[in-house]
All heavy atoms as TSV, in Angstrom:
chain	resi	resn	atom	element	x	y	z
A	1	MET	N	N	15.944	-6.782	29.068
A	1	MET	CA	C	15.143	-7.106	30.309
A	1	MET	C	C	15.770	-6.207	31.414
A	1	MET	O	O	16.893	-5.813	31.435
A	1	MET	CB	C	15.451	-8.587	30.670
A	1	MET	CG	C	14.587	-9.101	31.820
A	1	MET	SD	S	14.564	-10.901	31.617
A	1	MET	CE	C	14.715	-11.329	33.236
A	2	THR	N	N	14.901	-5.626	32.272
A	2	THR	CA	C	15.381	-4.657	33.260
A	2	THR	C	C	15.199	-5.212	34.603
A	2	THR	O	O	14.437	-4.812	35.396
A	2	THR	CB	C	14.501	-3.313	33.090
A	2	THR	OG1	O	13.131	-3.712	33.289
A	2	THR	CG2	C	14.695	-2.730	31.784
A	3	THR	N	N	16.032	-6.199	34.974
A	3	THR	CA	C	16.018	-6.734	36.311
A	3	THR	C	C	17.180	-6.176	37.084
A	3	THR	O	O	18.172	-5.681	36.558
A	3	THR	CB	C	16.121	-8.287	36.295
A	3	THR	OG1	O	17.356	-8.569	35.618
A	3	THR	CG2	C	14.966	-8.918	35.452
A	4	VAL	N	N	17.051	-6.183	38.375
A	4	VAL	CA	C	18.073	-5.700	39.194
A	4	VAL	C	C	18.895	-6.873	39.870
A	4	VAL	O	O	18.223	-7.793	40.362
A	4	VAL	CB	C	17.507	-4.696	40.368
A	4	VAL	CG1	C	18.590	-4.310	41.314
A	4	VAL	CG2	C	16.824	-3.587	39.790
A	5	HIS	N	N	20.118	-6.733	39.724
A	5	HIS	CA	C	20.849	-7.823	40.463
A	5	HIS	C	C	20.650	-7.814	41.854
A	5	HIS	O	O	20.599	-6.765	42.541
A	5	HIS	CB	C	22.378	-7.649	40.101
A	5	HIS	CG	C	23.240	-8.782	40.366
A	5	HIS	ND1	N	23.634	-9.098	41.632
A	5	HIS	CD2	C	23.724	-9.831	39.667
A	5	HIS	CE1	C	24.470	-10.165	41.624
A	5	HIS	NE2	N	24.429	-10.605	40.466
A	6	PRO	N	N	20.371	-9.090	42.521
A	6	PRO	CA	C	19.985	-9.040	43.955
A	6	PRO	C	C	21.018	-8.488	44.899
A	6	PRO	O	O	20.672	-8.061	45.879
A	6	PRO	CB	C	19.737	-10.595	44.286
A	6	PRO	CG	C	20.302	-11.311	43.074
A	6	PRO	CD	C	20.436	-10.304	41.906
A	7	ARG	N	N	22.256	-8.542	44.526
A	7	ARG	CA	C	23.313	-8.008	45.358
A	7	ARG	C	C	23.688	-6.593	45.189
A	7	ARG	O	O	24.436	-5.905	45.843
A	7	ARG	CB	C	24.622	-8.936	45.200
A	7	ARG	CG	C	24.353	-10.328	45.753
A	7	ARG	CD	C	25.579	-11.076	45.753
A	7	ARG	NE	N	25.310	-12.519	45.895
A	7	ARG	CZ	C	25.623	-13.309	44.940
A	7	ARG	NH1	N	25.998	-12.935	43.758
A	7	ARG	NH2	N	25.254	-14.581	45.064
A	8	ARG	N	N	23.091	-5.922	44.113
A	8	ARG	CA	C	23.409	-4.695	43.710
A	8	ARG	C	C	22.164	-3.778	43.983
A	8	ARG	O	O	21.112	-4.018	43.430
A	8	ARG	CB	C	23.752	-4.594	42.249
A	8	ARG	CG	C	24.299	-3.231	41.896
A	8	ARG	CD	C	24.655	-3.171	40.342
A	8	ARG	NE	N	25.368	-4.367	39.918
A	8	ARG	CZ	C	25.297	-4.669	38.601
A	8	ARG	NH1	N	24.769	-3.844	37.724
A	8	ARG	NH2	N	25.831	-5.801	38.185
A	9	PRO	N	N	22.288	-2.770	44.724
A	9	PRO	CA	C	21.101	-1.888	45.125
A	9	PRO	C	C	20.733	-1.167	43.756
A	9	PRO	O	O	21.530	-0.819	42.961
A	9	PRO	CB	C	21.638	-0.893	46.051
A	9	PRO	CG	C	23.101	-0.847	45.836
A	9	PRO	CD	C	23.552	-2.247	45.343
A	10	ALA	N	N	19.431	-0.902	43.677
A	10	ALA	CA	C	18.827	-0.146	42.535
A	10	ALA	C	C	19.301	1.189	42.670
A	10	ALA	O	O	19.244	1.819	43.769
A	10	ALA	CB	C	17.372	-0.294	42.499
A	11	ARG	N	N	19.696	1.853	41.538
A	11	ARG	CA	C	19.974	3.211	41.554
A	11	ARG	C	C	18.774	4.144	41.779
A	11	ARG	O	O	17.681	3.825	41.073
A	11	ARG	CB	C	20.753	3.652	40.375
A	11	ARG	CG	C	22.119	3.086	40.192
A	11	ARG	CD	C	22.707	3.633	38.964
A	11	ARG	NE	N	23.941	2.898	38.739
A	11	ARG	CZ	C	24.705	2.958	37.601
A	11	ARG	NH1	N	24.269	3.685	36.662
A	11	ARG	NH2	N	25.777	2.372	37.535
A	12	ARG	N	N	18.723	5.099	42.606
A	12	ARG	CA	C	17.642	5.958	42.732
A	12	ARG	C	C	18.132	7.361	42.361
A	12	ARG	O	O	19.070	7.924	42.954
A	12	ARG	CB	C	17.170	6.005	44.215
A	12	ARG	CG	C	16.872	4.616	44.727
A	12	ARG	CD	C	15.423	4.510	44.755
A	12	ARG	NE	N	15.056	3.223	45.326
A	12	ARG	CZ	C	14.565	2.162	44.734
A	12	ARG	NH1	N	14.182	2.168	43.529
A	12	ARG	NH2	N	14.166	1.139	45.472
A	13	TYR	N	N	17.465	7.982	41.329
A	13	TYR	CA	C	17.671	9.308	40.933
A	13	TYR	C	C	16.425	10.264	41.230
A	13	TYR	O	O	15.342	9.722	41.050
A	13	TYR	CB	C	17.931	9.387	39.405
A	13	TYR	CG	C	19.232	8.623	39.055
A	13	TYR	CD1	C	19.215	7.509	38.231
A	13	TYR	CD2	C	20.432	9.106	39.403
A	13	TYR	CE1	C	20.364	6.869	37.903
A	13	TYR	CE2	C	21.632	8.475	39.010
A	13	TYR	CZ	C	21.636	7.465	38.298
A	13	TYR	OH	O	22.672	6.740	37.929
A	14	GLY	N	N	16.710	11.361	41.773
A	14	GLY	CA	C	15.772	12.180	42.146
A	14	GLY	C	C	16.274	13.643	41.965
A	14	GLY	O	O	17.406	13.859	41.681
A	15	PRO	N	N	15.454	14.646	42.350
A	15	PRO	CA	C	15.823	15.981	42.207
A	15	PRO	C	C	16.988	16.399	43.109
A	15	PRO	O	O	17.808	17.201	42.770
A	15	PRO	CB	C	14.653	16.789	42.622
A	15	PRO	CG	C	13.446	15.896	42.528
A	15	PRO	CD	C	14.000	14.501	42.623
A	16	ASP	N	N	17.147	15.653	44.275
A	16	ASP	CA	C	18.331	15.893	45.112
A	16	ASP	C	C	19.566	15.390	44.513
A	16	ASP	O	O	20.567	16.082	44.788
A	16	ASP	CB	C	18.135	15.097	46.521
A	16	ASP	CG	C	16.806	15.704	47.197
A	16	ASP	OD1	O	16.483	16.866	46.933
A	16	ASP	OD2	O	16.198	14.918	47.859
A	17	GLU	N	N	19.569	14.305	43.794
A	17	GLU	CA	C	20.907	13.743	43.206
A	17	GLU	C	C	21.186	14.324	41.822
A	17	GLU	O	O	22.375	14.246	41.422
A	17	GLU	CB	C	20.827	12.236	43.150
A	17	GLU	CG	C	20.704	11.639	44.463
A	17	GLU	CD	C	19.350	11.454	45.004
A	17	GLU	OE1	O	18.399	11.625	44.246
A	17	GLU	OE2	O	19.182	11.165	46.271
A	18	ASP	N	N	20.230	14.805	41.140
A	18	ASP	CA	C	20.407	15.213	39.716
A	18	ASP	C	C	19.823	16.604	39.460
A	18	ASP	O	O	18.606	16.852	39.482
A	18	ASP	CB	C	19.681	14.149	38.750
A	18	ASP	CG	C	19.980	14.383	37.324
A	18	ASP	OD1	O	20.717	15.425	36.944
A	18	ASP	OD2	O	19.499	13.614	36.420
A	19	PRO	N	N	20.690	17.617	39.284
A	19	PRO	CA	C	20.208	19.018	39.103
A	19	PRO	C	C	19.394	19.131	37.912
A	19	PRO	O	O	18.480	19.956	37.866
A	19	PRO	CB	C	21.436	19.701	39.062
A	19	PRO	CG	C	22.599	18.871	39.415
A	19	PRO	CD	C	22.135	17.444	39.298
A	20	ALA	N	N	19.649	18.378	36.791
A	20	ALA	CA	C	18.833	18.497	35.567
A	20	ALA	C	C	17.461	17.994	35.759
A	20	ALA	O	O	16.558	18.615	35.204
A	20	ALA	CB	C	19.539	17.709	34.357
A	21	LEU	N	N	17.334	16.966	36.611
A	21	LEU	CA	C	16.014	16.356	36.947
A	21	LEU	C	C	15.200	17.418	37.823
A	21	LEU	O	O	14.078	17.669	37.572
A	21	LEU	CB	C	16.098	15.141	37.607
A	21	LEU	CG	C	14.799	14.414	38.043
A	21	LEU	CD1	C	13.966	14.102	36.721
A	21	LEU	CD2	C	14.953	13.136	38.708
A	22	ALA	N	N	16.025	18.001	38.699
A	22	ALA	CA	C	15.235	19.193	39.496
A	22	ALA	C	C	14.768	20.317	38.718
A	22	ALA	O	O	13.656	20.744	38.881
A	22	ALA	CB	C	16.286	19.632	40.549
A	23	GLU	N	N	15.648	20.732	37.723
A	23	GLU	CA	C	15.217	21.745	36.781
A	23	GLU	C	C	14.049	21.382	35.935
A	23	GLU	O	O	13.116	22.211	35.694
A	23	GLU	CB	C	16.441	22.137	35.937
A	23	GLU	CG	C	16.255	23.242	34.934
A	23	GLU	CD	C	17.346	23.514	33.986
A	23	GLU	OE1	O	18.451	23.030	34.234
A	23	GLU	OE2	O	17.142	24.336	33.021
A	24	THR	N	N	14.035	20.187	35.435
A	24	THR	CA	C	12.909	19.709	34.592
A	24	THR	C	C	11.654	19.679	35.438
A	24	THR	O	O	10.594	19.979	35.006
A	24	THR	CB	C	13.303	18.234	34.032
A	24	THR	OG1	O	14.406	18.434	33.211
A	24	THR	CG2	C	12.049	17.721	33.219
A	25	GLU	N	N	11.768	19.136	36.678
A	25	GLU	CA	C	10.577	19.055	37.598
A	25	GLU	C	C	10.013	20.401	37.893
A	25	GLU	O	O	8.845	20.605	37.869
A	25	GLU	CB	C	10.934	18.340	38.856
A	25	GLU	CG	C	9.871	18.152	39.864
A	25	GLU	CD	C	8.686	17.217	39.415
A	25	GLU	OE1	O	9.090	16.352	38.496
A	25	GLU	OE2	O	7.669	17.340	39.808
A	26	GLU	N	N	10.888	21.338	38.027
A	26	GLU	CA	C	10.395	22.799	38.437
A	26	GLU	C	C	9.703	23.299	37.147
A	26	GLU	O	O	8.663	23.955	37.351
A	26	GLU	CB	C	11.663	23.608	38.777
A	26	GLU	CG	C	11.336	25.001	39.077
A	26	GLU	CD	C	12.656	25.818	39.408
A	26	GLU	OE1	O	13.427	25.260	40.157
A	26	GLU	OE2	O	12.649	26.948	39.034
A	27	LEU	N	N	10.244	23.048	35.938
A	27	LEU	CA	C	9.570	23.484	34.736
A	27	LEU	C	C	8.227	22.969	34.483
A	27	LEU	O	O	7.270	23.696	34.158
A	27	LEU	CB	C	10.563	23.255	33.480
A	27	LEU	CG	C	10.058	23.650	32.168
A	27	LEU	CD1	C	10.004	25.114	32.135
A	27	LEU	CD2	C	10.827	23.093	31.185
A	28	VAL	N	N	8.252	21.615	34.756
A	28	VAL	CA	C	6.859	20.962	34.515
A	28	VAL	C	C	5.803	21.505	35.541
A	28	VAL	O	O	4.678	21.631	35.237
A	28	VAL	CB	C	7.127	19.392	34.680
A	28	VAL	CG1	C	5.736	18.723	34.774
A	28	VAL	CG2	C	7.814	18.875	33.456
A	29	GLN	N	N	6.239	21.655	36.775
A	29	GLN	CA	C	5.324	22.183	37.783
A	29	GLN	C	C	4.920	23.589	37.504
A	29	GLN	O	O	3.715	23.891	37.620
A	29	GLN	CB	C	6.097	22.223	39.155
A	29	GLN	CG	C	6.375	20.889	39.702
A	29	GLN	CD	C	5.151	20.081	40.094
A	29	GLN	OE1	O	4.127	20.659	40.475
A	29	GLN	NE2	N	5.077	18.752	39.855
A	30	ALA	N	N	5.752	24.459	36.951
A	30	ALA	CA	C	5.391	25.782	36.533
A	30	ALA	C	C	4.345	25.725	35.412
A	30	ALA	O	O	3.448	26.455	35.397
A	30	ALA	CB	C	6.624	26.611	36.178
A	31	LEU	N	N	4.647	24.847	34.420
A	31	LEU	CA	C	3.694	24.624	33.312
A	31	LEU	C	C	2.368	24.264	33.758
A	31	LEU	O	O	1.258	24.707	33.255
A	31	LEU	CB	C	4.277	23.789	32.256
A	31	LEU	CG	C	5.443	24.274	31.299
A	31	LEU	CD1	C	6.024	23.135	30.494
A	31	LEU	CD2	C	4.913	25.449	30.426
A	32	SER	N	N	2.307	23.322	34.621
A	32	SER	CA	C	1.115	22.718	35.119
A	32	SER	C	C	0.297	23.705	35.972
A	32	SER	O	O	-0.918	23.686	36.013
A	32	SER	CB	C	1.177	21.478	35.835
A	32	SER	OG	O	1.856	21.601	37.071
A	33	ALA	N	N	0.971	24.603	36.641
A	33	ALA	CA	C	0.312	25.677	37.476
A	33	ALA	C	C	0.035	26.896	36.653
A	33	ALA	O	O	-0.398	27.870	37.133
A	33	ALA	CB	C	1.193	25.954	38.699
A	34	ARG	N	N	0.380	26.819	35.326
A	34	ARG	CA	C	0.083	27.958	34.424
A	34	ARG	C	C	0.911	29.214	34.736
A	34	ARG	O	O	0.400	30.307	34.511
A	34	ARG	CB	C	-1.386	28.257	34.230
A	34	ARG	CG	C	-2.377	27.187	33.990
A	34	ARG	CD	C	-2.019	26.300	32.893
A	34	ARG	NE	N	-3.103	25.487	32.250
A	34	ARG	CZ	C	-3.231	24.359	32.466
A	34	ARG	NH1	N	-2.391	23.625	33.058
A	34	ARG	NH2	N	-4.231	23.699	31.815
A	35	ARG	N	N	2.035	28.972	35.292
A	35	ARG	CA	C	2.913	30.139	35.659
A	35	ARG	C	C	3.763	30.477	34.361
A	35	ARG	O	O	4.013	29.484	33.691
A	35	ARG	CB	C	3.827	29.923	36.939
A	35	ARG	CG	C	3.041	29.735	38.167
A	35	ARG	CD	C	3.987	29.711	39.414
A	35	ARG	NE	N	5.072	28.617	39.265
A	35	ARG	CZ	C	4.988	27.528	39.891
A	35	ARG	NH1	N	3.985	27.164	40.667
A	35	ARG	NH2	N	5.986	26.653	39.786
A	36	PRO	N	N	4.171	31.675	34.272
A	36	PRO	CA	C	5.059	31.901	33.109
A	36	PRO	C	C	6.469	31.221	33.265
A	36	PRO	O	O	6.954	31.212	34.355
A	36	PRO	CB	C	5.205	33.442	33.123
A	36	PRO	CG	C	4.607	33.943	34.377
A	36	PRO	CD	C	3.883	32.841	34.984
A	37	VAL	N	N	6.882	30.653	32.150
A	37	VAL	CA	C	8.235	30.116	32.200
A	37	VAL	C	C	9.094	30.663	31.021
A	37	VAL	O	O	8.551	31.107	30.039
A	37	VAL	CB	C	8.023	28.561	31.968
A	37	VAL	CG1	C	7.324	27.873	33.052
A	37	VAL	CG2	C	7.339	28.297	30.612
A	38	PRO	N	N	10.379	30.695	31.239
A	38	PRO	CA	C	11.341	31.200	30.310
A	38	PRO	C	C	11.261	30.268	29.169
A	38	PRO	O	O	11.557	29.011	29.270
A	38	PRO	CB	C	12.674	31.304	30.942
A	38	PRO	CG	C	12.585	30.308	32.138
A	38	PRO	CD	C	11.125	30.330	32.480
A	39	ALA	N	N	10.960	30.722	27.891
A	39	ALA	CA	C	10.868	29.798	26.762
A	39	ALA	C	C	12.177	29.721	26.021
A	39	ALA	O	O	12.284	30.238	24.864
A	39	ALA	CB	C	9.739	30.360	25.860
A	40	SER	N	N	13.261	29.286	26.731
A	40	SER	CA	C	14.584	29.311	26.139
A	40	SER	C	C	14.743	28.080	25.209
A	40	SER	O	O	15.647	28.003	24.382
A	40	SER	CB	C	15.685	29.212	27.241
A	40	SER	OG	O	15.552	28.056	28.000
A	41	ASP	N	N	13.835	27.130	25.289
A	41	ASP	CA	C	13.899	25.901	24.507
A	41	ASP	C	C	12.655	25.945	23.575
A	41	ASP	O	O	11.522	26.338	24.035
A	41	ASP	CB	C	13.871	24.703	25.386
A	41	ASP	CG	C	14.200	23.463	24.630
A	41	ASP	OD1	O	13.312	23.030	23.778
A	41	ASP	OD2	O	15.197	22.818	24.865
A	42	ALA	N	N	12.851	25.364	22.369
A	42	ALA	CA	C	11.627	25.405	21.523
A	42	ALA	C	C	10.539	24.466	22.055
A	42	ALA	O	O	9.317	24.785	21.857
A	42	ALA	CB	C	12.089	24.989	20.038
A	43	ALA	N	N	10.865	23.351	22.616
A	43	ALA	CA	C	9.828	22.421	23.137
A	43	ALA	C	C	9.169	23.064	24.327
A	43	ALA	O	O	7.944	22.831	24.389
A	43	ALA	CB	C	10.617	21.138	23.541
A	44	VAL	N	N	9.804	23.784	25.119
A	44	VAL	CA	C	9.153	24.590	26.222
A	44	VAL	C	C	8.174	25.608	25.731
A	44	VAL	O	O	6.938	25.671	26.179
A	44	VAL	CB	C	10.175	25.087	27.230
A	44	VAL	CG1	C	9.497	25.995	28.231
A	44	VAL	CG2	C	11.003	24.087	27.921
A	45	ALA	N	N	8.572	26.313	24.670
A	45	ALA	CA	C	7.711	27.309	24.088
A	45	ALA	C	C	6.471	26.663	23.439
A	45	ALA	O	O	5.338	27.215	23.531
A	45	ALA	CB	C	8.470	28.164	22.975
A	46	LEU	N	N	6.682	25.523	22.782
A	46	LEU	CA	C	5.556	24.781	22.149
A	46	LEU	C	C	4.593	24.269	23.246
A	46	LEU	O	O	3.442	24.459	23.120
A	46	LEU	CB	C	6.124	23.576	21.377
A	46	LEU	CG	C	5.007	22.699	20.771
A	46	LEU	CD1	C	4.234	23.516	19.688
A	46	LEU	CD2	C	5.710	21.529	20.062
A	47	LEU	N	N	5.105	23.664	24.309
A	47	LEU	CA	C	4.197	23.401	25.405
A	47	LEU	C	C	3.385	24.442	26.005
A	47	LEU	O	O	2.174	24.342	26.304
A	47	LEU	CB	C	5.066	22.545	26.419
A	47	LEU	CG	C	5.579	21.223	26.256
A	47	LEU	CD1	C	6.437	20.795	27.343
A	47	LEU	CD2	C	4.309	20.249	26.185
A	48	ALA	N	N	4.110	25.564	26.276
A	48	ALA	CA	C	3.398	26.689	26.755
A	48	ALA	C	C	2.343	27.198	25.878
A	48	ALA	O	O	1.236	27.556	26.357
A	48	ALA	CB	C	4.458	27.837	27.058
A	49	ALA	N	N	2.685	27.271	24.591
A	49	ALA	CA	C	1.609	27.596	23.548
A	49	ALA	C	C	0.479	26.639	23.507
A	49	ALA	O	O	-0.757	27.127	23.458
A	49	ALA	CB	C	2.304	27.767	22.113
A	50	LEU	N	N	0.760	25.412	23.603
A	50	LEU	CA	C	-0.385	24.413	23.565
A	50	LEU	C	C	-1.239	24.587	24.810
A	50	LEU	O	O	-2.431	24.499	24.763
A	50	LEU	CB	C	0.184	22.996	23.453
A	50	LEU	CG	C	0.777	22.566	22.149
A	50	LEU	CD1	C	1.521	21.240	22.208
A	50	LEU	CD2	C	-0.249	22.505	21.063
A	51	ILE	N	N	-0.603	24.767	25.896
A	51	ILE	CA	C	-1.443	24.978	27.183
A	51	ILE	C	C	-2.215	26.274	27.092
A	51	ILE	O	O	-3.497	26.196	27.379
A	51	ILE	CB	C	-0.386	25.023	28.343
A	51	ILE	CG1	C	0.152	23.756	28.699
A	51	ILE	CG2	C	-1.193	25.548	29.634
A	51	ILE	CD1	C	1.282	23.706	29.739
A	52	ASP	N	N	-1.811	27.282	26.522
A	52	ASP	CA	C	-2.590	28.511	26.311
A	52	ASP	C	C	-3.665	28.290	25.475
A	52	ASP	O	O	-4.772	28.633	25.626
A	52	ASP	CB	C	-1.661	29.736	25.815
A	52	ASP	CG	C	-0.754	30.238	26.762
A	52	ASP	OD1	O	-0.863	30.071	28.024
A	52	ASP	OD2	O	0.228	30.847	26.410
A	53	ASP	N	N	-3.423	27.506	24.282
A	53	ASP	CA	C	-4.457	27.216	23.360
A	53	ASP	C	C	-5.543	26.377	23.980
A	53	ASP	O	O	-6.809	26.626	23.744
A	53	ASP	CB	C	-3.877	26.455	22.116
A	53	ASP	CG	C	-4.921	26.260	21.129
A	53	ASP	OD1	O	-5.541	27.174	20.616
A	53	ASP	OD2	O	-5.133	25.045	20.589
A	54	VAL	N	N	-5.220	25.342	24.823
A	54	VAL	CA	C	-6.214	24.524	25.343
A	54	VAL	C	C	-6.941	25.253	26.484
A	54	VAL	O	O	-8.164	25.254	26.434
A	54	VAL	CB	C	-5.561	23.332	26.095
A	54	VAL	CG1	C	-6.522	22.665	27.051
A	54	VAL	CG2	C	-4.967	22.327	25.053
A	55	ASP	N	N	-6.345	26.223	27.125
A	55	ASP	CA	C	-7.086	26.988	28.058
A	55	ASP	C	C	-8.078	27.936	27.382
A	55	ASP	O	O	-9.204	28.188	27.865
A	55	ASP	CB	C	-6.097	27.906	28.987
A	55	ASP	CG	C	-5.350	27.111	30.019
A	55	ASP	OD1	O	-5.741	25.897	30.303
A	55	ASP	OD2	O	-4.262	27.568	30.436
A	56	GLN	N	N	-7.742	28.521	26.265
A	56	GLN	CA	C	-8.635	29.373	25.550
A	56	GLN	C	C	-9.805	28.587	25.009
A	56	GLN	O	O	-10.941	29.080	25.033
A	56	GLN	CB	C	-7.953	30.112	24.427
A	56	GLN	CG	C	-6.950	31.125	24.895
A	56	GLN	CD	C	-6.180	31.783	23.716
A	56	GLN	OE1	O	-6.382	31.409	22.589
A	56	GLN	NE2	N	-5.199	32.673	24.096
A	57	ARG	N	N	-9.635	27.363	24.439
A	57	ARG	CA	C	-10.613	26.573	23.956
A	57	ARG	C	C	-11.580	26.212	25.098
A	57	ARG	O	O	-12.742	26.071	24.922
A	57	ARG	CB	C	-9.998	25.341	23.190
A	57	ARG	CG	C	-9.488	25.607	21.908
A	57	ARG	CD	C	-8.825	24.430	21.293
A	57	ARG	NE	N	-7.986	24.798	20.151
A	57	ARG	CZ	C	-8.305	24.732	18.929
A	57	ARG	NH1	N	-9.475	24.338	18.678
A	57	ARG	NH2	N	-7.491	25.065	18.007
A	58	CYS	N	N	-11.039	25.805	26.246
A	58	CYS	CA	C	-11.743	25.401	27.277
A	58	CYS	C	C	-12.684	26.426	27.845
A	58	CYS	O	O	-13.842	26.308	28.273
A	58	CYS	CB	C	-11.046	24.741	28.414
A	58	CYS	SG	S	-10.313	23.137	28.016
A	59	SER	N	N	-12.166	27.673	27.836
A	59	SER	CA	C	-13.042	28.745	28.423
A	59	SER	C	C	-14.048	29.263	27.403
A	59	SER	O	O	-15.012	29.797	27.828
A	59	SER	CB	C	-12.125	29.909	28.685
A	59	SER	OG	O	-11.534	30.502	27.536
A	60	SER	N	N	-13.994	28.842	26.134
A	60	SER	CA	C	-14.965	29.272	25.180
A	60	SER	C	C	-16.060	28.251	25.006
A	60	SER	O	O	-17.088	28.451	24.240
A	60	SER	CB	C	-14.354	29.670	23.889
A	60	SER	OG	O	-13.857	28.389	23.277
A	61	VAL	N	N	-15.930	27.105	25.631
A	61	VAL	CA	C	-16.873	25.968	25.524
A	61	VAL	C	C	-17.891	26.119	26.579
A	61	VAL	O	O	-17.616	26.260	27.787
A	61	VAL	CB	C	-16.233	24.586	25.604
A	61	VAL	CG1	C	-17.372	23.547	25.586
A	61	VAL	CG2	C	-15.224	24.409	24.410
A	62	SER	N	N	-19.138	26.191	26.236
A	62	SER	CA	C	-20.233	26.294	27.246
A	62	SER	C	C	-20.832	24.901	27.374
A	62	SER	O	O	-21.218	24.324	26.350
A	62	SER	CB	C	-21.266	27.332	26.829
A	62	SER	OG	O	-21.899	27.011	25.702
A	63	ILE	N	N	-21.115	24.468	28.619
A	63	ILE	CA	C	-21.689	23.271	28.847
A	63	ILE	C	C	-23.125	23.399	29.175
A	63	ILE	O	O	-23.435	23.856	30.352
A	63	ILE	CB	C	-20.957	22.410	29.913
A	63	ILE	CG1	C	-19.492	22.194	29.409
A	63	ILE	CG2	C	-21.641	21.121	30.112
A	63	ILE	CD1	C	-18.611	21.573	30.515
A	64	THR	N	N	-24.026	23.212	28.250
A	64	THR	CA	C	-25.450	23.445	28.582
A	64	THR	C	C	-26.108	22.080	28.162
A	64	THR	O	O	-25.807	21.511	27.084
A	64	THR	CB	C	-26.114	24.584	27.847
A	64	THR	OG1	O	-25.749	24.329	26.392
A	64	THR	CG2	C	-25.432	25.856	28.264
A	65	PRO	N	N	-27.048	21.627	28.902
A	65	PRO	CA	C	-27.828	20.442	28.536
A	65	PRO	C	C	-28.603	20.668	27.340
A	65	PRO	O	O	-29.286	21.767	27.127
A	65	PRO	CB	C	-28.636	20.068	29.724
A	65	PRO	CG	C	-28.707	21.378	30.553
A	65	PRO	CD	C	-27.482	22.185	30.131
A	66	SER	N	N	-28.581	19.750	26.427
A	66	SER	CA	C	-29.481	19.853	25.208
A	66	SER	C	C	-30.836	19.271	25.498
A	66	SER	O	O	-30.908	18.205	26.121
A	66	SER	CB	C	-28.822	19.209	24.007
A	66	SER	OG	O	-28.613	17.696	24.292
A	67	THR	N	N	-31.875	20.032	25.227
A	67	THR	CA	C	-33.274	19.456	25.428
A	67	THR	C	C	-34.128	19.346	24.167
A	67	THR	O	O	-33.730	19.913	23.130
A	67	THR	CB	C	-34.013	20.401	26.414
A	67	THR	OG1	O	-34.012	21.674	25.861
A	67	THR	CG2	C	-33.393	20.364	27.788
């Protein structure tokens, strides 16, 4: 159960308090904006490759009404 004790404030973590979170947020923002990212991690390289693949597939699909 994940309740907060009424006398204890909830911990708030964000990019200002956690440098790793700030780095992750920057990486996710770069991937979503389709900017090049350093692929130092296998998971990051895989995400970048998947984004490229989806972009290529979306650009090759033509949406025409069938009559």
